[in-house]
C-alpha positions in Angstrom: 98.5 128.1 91.8 99.6 126.0 88.7 103.0 125.9 90.0 101.6 124.2 93.1 99.8 121.4 90.5 102.6 120.8 89.0 104.8 120.6 92.2 102.3 117.9 93.5 102.2 116.0 90.1 106.2 115.6 90.4 106.4 114.7 93.9 103.7 112.4 93.5 105.2 110.8 90.4 108.5 110.4 92.0 107.2 108.6 95.2 105.1 106.7 92.8 108.1 105.1 90.8 110.5 104.5 94.0 107.2 102.7 95.6 107.1 100.5 93.0 110.8 99.5 92.6 111.2 99.3 96.0 112.2 95.5 96.6 110.8 94.6 100.3 113.2 92.3 102.3 112.0 89.7 103.7 114.4 89.0 106.8 112.0 90.7 109.4 112.9 89.4 113.0 109.1 90.3 114.1 105.8 91.6 112.8 103.6 94.1 114.5 99.9 93.7 114.3 98.0 96.6 115.0 94.6 95.8 117.2 91.2 96.2 115.9 89.5 95.2 118.8 87.6 91.7 120.0 84.1 90.6 120.1 83.3 89.4 123.4 86.7 86.4 123.0 86.3 86.6 119.0 88.1 88.6 116.5 86.7 90.8 114.7 86.6 90.3 110.5 89.4 93.2 110.3 91.6 92.0 113.2 91.3 88.2 111.6 92.8 89.6 108.1 95.3 91.4 109.5 96.7 88.4 111.2 96.2 86.2 108.0 97.8 88.9 105.9 100.8 88.3 109.1 101.0 84.2 108.6 101.3 85.0 105.1 104.1 86.8 104.7 105.8 84.9 107.4 105.0 81.3 105.4 106.8 83.4 102.9 109.8 84.5 104.7 110.5 81.0 106.2 109.9 79.6 102.4 113.3 81.8 101.3 
């Protein structure tokens, strides 16, 4: 039982370290924005935040 806990902790620690040193490349050709539904003709707050994040990413990519 404790070996499962230790193994899980090692895997979690290793993946956390790798994720922290992973460099995100900004040379994307396209972005995929997952939908979240509409309220009539208006976008939902969740979808609006996803679109805003994509625009922010696009602008940061354009600067570099």
